[in-house]
N, C-alpha and C positions, 0 to 999 in steps of 0.2 A: 876426811872430817865434812862435815855438811857445812855450808856457808849459813850465816844468820840468816840469810834470806829465805832462803831454803827449811830452817828450821820454823820460822816465821810462818811460811806457807804450809807446811805441815800441821800445825797447830789450829792454824784459822780454816785449813780444810779438810783435814784429817787423813789425810793422804799424801804421799810422796813417791813421784818416779825416781828412781836412781839408774843410771842409765850404765853398761858394759861393766858390772862388777863383776861378771863372771865371762872367761873366754867360751868361744866357741867349741873348745876341745872340753872343757868342763861340764858345758850344756850336750856333747855327744855321750860322756860317760854318763851323765846324769838320765839320759836317754836310753841307754842299755839298763841301766838298773830297774827304769819304770816299765822296762818291756816286759819284766818279769810278773808284773800285773797281769791277773787273770784278764783274758780277751772278752769282751764282749757283753760286758756287765760294768756298773760303777763300781771300783772298786778301789779299797786304800790300804795302805800298808805304812804303820811306822818305821821311821827310822831306825829304830833299833832292834826291829826284826832283820835288818838287812846291814850284813856284815861292815860294807864299806861305806856306809851311810851313819855308823854309832857314832861317829866323832863329828859329825857334820856342825853339831850343835857349837862348835868350838871356831869356827871360821871368824877368822880375826875381821874380814871385811864386814859380816853378817854384824859381829859384837861392834864394831864403830859406829855405826849407823845406830843400833840398838840404844848405843849408850848416847850418841848426842841427842836424841828424840826423848829418853826416857830420863835422862839427867840423875844417874845414880847407877848403884850395883844393880846387876842383872841374876834375875832368876829365871830357870830352865823347868819345865814340867813335863818333858817328855812327850811334848804335843807335836812333834814334827813328824812330817808325813807324805809321802806321795798321793795324788788322787786322779783317779783315771776315769773320764766319760768317754764311752765306747756309742756313737750316735746311729751305729749300724744298726740297733735293735729295735726302734721305734717305741719305747715305754715312755712314760713320763719322767719329769725330772720335778721334783717336789721342793726344792730350796732357790728356784728362781721366782723370787721375790722379794721386794726390799724388806731388809730385817738386820738386826744389829743382834752382836754375838757376846755385849757384856749382860754377864750372869753373876746372881747371887746380890742377897741383901742379907744385912744383920736379922732383921724380921724370918725372912724364908728363903734357904738357897734355890730354892728355884725360882724365885721372882726374875724378871727381867731390872736389871741397874737403869732408870729412866729417868733420873731428878739432872735439872740441868747443874750444869759444871764448868767450871772456866780452866777448872785444873785438868793436865791431861789424864785421861784414861790410864791404869797402870799395865796394859796389856795390849802389846805390840805386834802385829801378824806381818810378816814376811810372806809375798807369792812370787815366784819364779816360775814363769809359763816356759814350755819349751816348746811352743810355737810362736808365730808371730801373732798378736793380738792387735795391729796397728792396720793391716791391712785387709784381714780377715774379721769375721766375728767372734764369739767366746771369750772374750775377756771381760774384766769385770765392770761393772755399773756401781756409779755410787753415786749420793744425794750430800755435794758438797756443803760443811759444814752441819751437817746434821749433828755429828757427834757433840755439838755446843748445845743443845737444845732438848728438852724432855718431850721426847718423842713418843709417850704411850698414848700418845694420840695424835694420826696425823693422817695428812694427804700426799701421796706422791707427788702431785702440783706443789705443795707449799717448799719445795727445795730446786734448786738448779740439779738438775743431772749431769753428769758427764762419763762416757764409757771410754775407760781406760786405756792407753795405750801402751805397749811394751813389745821389745823384741828380744829373742832369746840373749840373755846374758845378762837384762836388765833384772832389776829387782821393784818390785811393786810395795812398799810399805804404807799400810793403813793402822789405824786403829779399832779395835773390835767395838767402839762405841758407834761407828760412822755406820748408817745405813747403807747396804750395798746390795748387790745381786748378782749372782754370776752370769755367763753364757750370755752377754749382751749382745743385741745384734746391732750391723753396721747397714746403713743403706749404701748401695752402689752408689747412688748419687745422691749426694751433700751426705757426705760420711758425718759431717758436724753436726747433723740433726739428729738428738736424742729422745727418744719415748720412754715411757715408762713401762716397767715389764710386761704389766696387764694389756697395753698397748701393742707392744712389740707380740702379743703373742696370739692378740686377735688376728693383726695382719701378715704375721706368718703364716697363719693357717690358711688365709685366703688369699694371699697372693706372695709365698716364698720367694719368688724370683727378685724382688726391691732389694732383697738385702746379700751383703756379703755370705758366704758360706763359712758356718765355722768348719775346723775341720773334723774328721772322721774321727779321730782319735784325739783327743784333749787331755794333755797330762801337765800337772802342775805340781812343784816343788810347795809345801806351805811349811813355815815353823815360826813357834811362836816365841815370845822376850816378855819377860816380866820385869818391872819393878818391885821392890817392898812395899809392903804395907796392906791394910786392910781389903781395899777391894782387891787387890791380886789376890790374897789369901781365900776371899768371897769367891773368884772366880776358878779357883784351881779345884777348889771342895766340889764346887759345881759339876766341873767337867769328871771329877774322880767319883763320884758317889751314884752316877749315873750306874744302872744295873748294869753289871761286866758279865763275860760270857765264860765261859770256862777256858780262856785262852791264858796262859799265865807266863807270857813271853816275856811282859817287861821285869815280872819279879826275876825271870830266871837268868836275866841278864845283869839284873843290878846285883845279884849275889851269886847265883853260880858261877856266871862268867865273870864274877868279881869286879863291872863297872865301877860302883861306887869305892871301892878299894883304890883300885887304880887312880881316880880323881880325885883323893880325897882332900887334895890341894888344888884343885880348881879354882879360876876365878870367878866362876861363876857358879850361885848358890842352886841346888837341886831341891826340888818339892815331890816325894813320893808317895805322895798322898794316894793314886791312883793305882800304885803297885800295893799300899797298904789293902786298898778295898778288893781290889782283886785276888788278893791272897787270902783275904777273911773270906770270900765269898766262895772259895774254892775249899778253903779248910771245912767249912760249913757244909759243903756237897758231899764229903767225906764223913760226915759225923752221922751214924747209925745208932737209935736206940742208946745215946750218949755216947758213943765210943770210936775214936776215930780210926779207920781203916788203914791199914798200911799203903795204901795209893796216895793218902791226904799228909801222911808224914814230910814228906819234904816242903809241901806249902808251909806247914807249921812250923819248921825250922828256919824257914827266911824271913819270918816275922820280927824276931828282937833285933836284926841285922838293919831292917826296914824302918823299924821305932827310933833306932840310934839314929838314923841318917834325918828321921821327918822332925821340924820344926812348926810350930803353932806361928802363926802371925798375927791371929787375931783370937779376941776370947768366943769367939760366934760358931758355932756348929763343930765344936771339937770333936777331931779322931781319937788322940791319942796324945797325952800327956803324964810326965811320971817318969823315973827311971829304968833303967835299964842293965841291971845289974852282971847282967851276962846273958851269954845265948843257947842256956840248958833247955831242953824240952818243956822244965817247969816252969821257966820265966815265959818262955812260948807261949803254953795254955794260958798261964796268966793274963796274957796282954791279949791272946784272943777271947778273954771271957770281958776282958773290959772294953776292948774293942769292936767288937760283933753288935753288944747292942745300941752302942751309938750310931752304927751304921743304920742299923734298922730304925731307930728313932728319926733320925736326920731325912732317912729316905720317906716316914710316914708325911714330912711336910707336904710330897708332892700332892698330896690329898686336902691340906689343910685350906681353911677355907680363905684364909689372908694372901693365897696364892695370886700374883699380878701377871697378866701375860698380855704383848700388847697388841690388840686386836687387828692390827694390819699382818699380824705374822701369818695369816692361813697361808698354806701352799695353794699358787697357781698351776694348773696344768701345761707343760709346753710337750709339743709333740717334737720328739728326736730324730729329724729328717737326715735321711742318709743324703748327703751331699758330695757328689763324687769329684 
């Protein structure tokens, strides 16, 4: 359990380092799972795609921290994933700039959520770094307290920036509302000196030896927990409605492998919006001249069970409401004909004139130097 002082610090600063949550043996096991990621590129793998990690969401140590911070029932939307950066390639990283990850408003699902708020944003991220970010570069940079301000327009110098330190086994918890940037650089001398990402980019390209190296392979576990409510609902829908690929791994795990059935009495609520969008897209790919081909039938037949598990928690950008009397192909087809147009309409908002984005959200180039 987190102390009152720790919780106060989280709500004021927007982040918290919790030391020694995982043992070194557990970290080694995570590294073995992460080693399966493709070498040589930035790669992401969701936990549901890795059999040993499918139940990571239920880790009681993480749940206890999340409950302390979010103060209520928890929601999991299957966003847990490994992320790997390989710094041997020399390509640009497009995320290395100050940004926040709060998404979706009632007016437009693609808006960034920027209103000033003294209430905690209901989406919490845990980052578990599999390498030391205390005596090396490569950790998280945050703008302390920025989650409490309207950041629709800001300058990096408006905030006190901090490069967060962690050791393998620690958990870094931060709100999606905080301005942050990955791959922070630490000076070899004067490690407490913190620059903006732009300043770091300029200086590292002119004099890289000023900085401690980033590990050549940087692997991190990320997992999100949400509270219930409208803002969490908007965030989930934003992440779910983004155009999906032909991959159907989440819907297969939830339905074909029986995840939802096995966990029907789970202490955490599940949001399956992404699996519904993924399934609707895959059904559409298999419709030719108004007819569903044979390969599309498994996608269609998953839809009723997904809709049974789905719960709308705000009246905005509705994906599915109504009854699901059975799981027959006829019911599945009716659901598809209701849901698919809604998803198309929500995606049309991406071109709506009311869409708002932060002017500072533009990516900054950062050369990935190999540091042996």
